[in-house]
Structures are given as C-alpha cells and as structure tokens.
C-alpha positions, -999 to 999 in steps of 0.1 A, spaced: -751 -658 289 -747 -679 321 -711 -687 311 -701 -651 307 -715 -640 341 -688 -657 362 -661 -643 340 -676 -608 344 -679 -613 382 -642 -624 384 -631 -594 363 -650 -570 386 -634 -586 417 -599 -584 402 -605 -548 392 -616 -539 428 -586 -557 442 -562 -539 418 -579 -506 425 -576 -512 462 -539 -520 459 -532 -490 437 -550 -467 461 -532 -481 491 -499 -478 473 -506 -442 463 -517 -435 499 -485 -451 512 -464 -430 487 -482 -399 498 -476 -408 535 -439 -414 528 -435 -381 509 -453 -362 537 -431 -379 563 -400 -369 543 -412 -333 540 -419 -332 577 -385 -345 586 -368 -320 562 -388 -292 578 -375 -301 612 -338 -301 600 -321 -269 612 -305 -248 584 -283 -218 589 -302 -184 586 -335 -203 581 -325 -215 546 -352 -235 529 -336 -238 494 -304 -256 483 -272 -236 483 -272 -234 445 -307 -219 445 -297 -194 471 -270 -180 448 -296 -177 420 -291 -210 403 -275 -196 372 -239 -191 360 -228 -171 390 -239 -199 413 -220 -224 391 -189 -202 395 -191 -198 432 -199 -235 438 -172 -247 413 -197 -266 391 -175 -255 362 -140 -259 376 -122 -243 347 -143 -212 347 -142 -209 385 -104 -213 385 -101 -188 357 -122 -162 375 -103 -167 408 -69 -166 390 -78 -134 372 -88 -117 405 -56 -129 420 -36 -115 391 -53 -82 394 -46 -81 432 -9 -89 427 -7 -63 399 -23 -35 420 -11 -43 455 21 -62 452 36 -45 421 18 -12 431 4 -7 396 -22 20 394 -56 15 379 -56 46 357 -21 38 344 -32 3 335 -64 14 317 -44 40 298 -17 15 287 -43 -10 276 -62 17 255 -29 29 240 -19 -6 230 -54 -14 216 -56 19 196 -21 15 182 -26 -21 171 -59 -12 154 -44 19 137 -14 -1 124 -37 -29 112 -60 -5 94 -31 12 75 -11 -20 68 -41 -38 53 -38 -17 21 -2 -29 16 -8 -66 23 -40 -68 4 -61 -78 33 -94 -64 46 -93 -38 73 -105 -47 108 -142 -43 114 -144 -23 145 -178 -27 161 -198 4 172 -203 2 209 -232 20 225 -245 19 261 -283 14 260 -303 39 278 -327 13 293 -298 -6 310 -284 26 326 -319 36 338 -325 1 353 -291 2 372 -297 37 384 -332 28 396 -319 -3 414 -292 17 431 -317 44 441 -340 19 457 -312 3 476 -299 36 488 -333 48 499 -339 15 518 -305 19 536 -312 55 545 -347 45 559 -330 19 580 -304 43 593 -332 68 601 -351 42 621 -320 33 640 -310 69 647 -345 78 659 -341 54 689 -369 30 680 -349 -3 683 -320 -3 707 -310 -39 698 -306 -30 662 -286 1 671 -261 -20 691 -258 -45 662 -251 -17 637 -226 0 659 -208 -33 666 -207 -41 629 -194 -7 619 -167 -9 646 -156 -43 634 -155 -30 598 -134 0 609 -109 -23 627 -106 -45 596 -101 -13 576 -70 -4 596 -54 -38 587 -59 -36 549 -71 -12 522 -102 -15 502 -86 -35 473 -73 -61 497 -106 -63 516 -125 -67 483 -101 -95 472 -105 -113 506 -143 -112 502 -140 -124 467 -119 -154 477 -143 -162 506 -172 -162 481 -153 -188 461 -143 -211 490 -169 -208 519 -200 -217 499 -185 -248 483 -171 -260 516 -204 -254 533 -223 -273 506 -198 -303 510 -201 -304 548 -236 -290 551 -250 -313 577 -220 -310 601 -220 -272 598 -258 -269 604 -255 -291 634 -227 -270 649 -247 -238 640 -278 -251 658 -258 -257 690 -241 -223 687 -274 -206 682 -290 -223 713 -260 -212 734 -262 -176 719 -299 -174 728 -291 -184 764 -264 -158 768 -285 -132 751 -315 -139 774 -292 -133 804 -279 -101 789 -314 -90 780 -326 -96 815 -297 -79 832 -291 -49 809 -314 -44 779 -347 -48 799 -336 -19 821 -331 5 792 -362 25 782 -374 17 747 -380 45 721 -371 82 723 -375 100 755 -408 120 756 -407 156 767 -427 164 797 -457 187 791 -455 220 809 -488 229 826 
C-alpha cells in the first residue's frame, strides 16, 4: 500500500500540471481569437460590410459567376450577353423578330423530324409538356408587389417633406440617371451594368484592403465637407412640412 501511494501522488501532480497547461493553452487560444475578432471589427469595410464578398452575393452559383469562381461559366455568360448586345445594338436586330425566327426554326425542325421518323424507321421526338406552375407565378407576383409597395412608401415619405436630405439624394440620383439615359438607351445601359457586375466585384475582392483604405479616407473627407454644408445650408432649412397657422 505504501509503495502505491507515491505513485498515486505523482499521478495526481502530473494531472494537475497537465490540466493547468491545457487550461492555460485554451485561455491563450481564446484570447488570441478574441483579439483577432477585435482587430477584424476595427477594420473599415465599404458600406459597413461584415461578410465576405462571396457571401454578400448570396454564396451560391450567382456569386460564383460574378466572382469568376468558375471561369468557363462566367466567360460563357459574359460572352452570351455581349453577343446579344451586338445582335440588338450593333446589327440592329429586333427582339420580336429574333424570337419569331427562333420559334419558326424550332417548330419546323420538330415537324420535319416527326414526319421523317416514319420513313427512316426511327422514333419520333419526345416533346416535353411545359407548364408554368401557379405557385412560382404567385411567389414572383407577391415579391414584386412587396417591392413596389416599399418603393411607393419611400416616395411618399420623401414627397411629404419629412426628410430633406433624402429628398436631395433622390433628386440628384434621378438627375444623374436622366443624364446617363441621354447618352445610351436601356439595352446599352443594362449591358454596361451587367459588365460592371462581372468586373467590379472580382477586382474589389482582389484588392479589397487597398480599396477599403481609400474608401475610409474618402468617407472621412466627405463627412467633413458634408458637415460644412450642413452647418451653412441644411441647418437653416426648416424640417418637415410647413404647418398652417390657426385662424383665431
């Protein structure tokens, strides 16, 4: 019994030492992780972004296309959009004409194949029955309805004179959009936005730190200039709609 007591004491001491080391290592790991999270929280990101760029775009296949995770697919989508833009804008091909020609060609090929199959002893083509599900249409209509109602409520709040700063921002944005509309039509504008979606996010993800640093400096300078403009101009404008004087 006496011989086993020192061994048990030594085992208890070693267990305490190992337990102390493991707890201290876990504490140090927790401290390191908390420090890393604190440093990441202090890093400035454009538009207050807290997630990676891939997560901002949804993290699915659309994000893979915009960020060129699958280069063949991204190049194919961008090439198809470019081909459509050249077809409609450069060659001046009309959408209705294109759709009609595609449908004429498809129907003619299927008709000839169905009739020729009896002569060449081959099975006729199996044309699938295509139906638009009612649930999908209702979901799309409900989403559009919610977005339209939200936009109309914002326009109502702006028009009622509750927020003069938002009013100025909306007017400036609409004016810029009207100027851009005089330079190009809707098809070209849509194509430019499509190209920007396939180039700007991937470049931003590549040079994220440099862009965020420059954006932080630009935001600080903008806040300084806006504070001066607010003190000299906006602060002198009465907020909210003018109230009618009560007649005694």
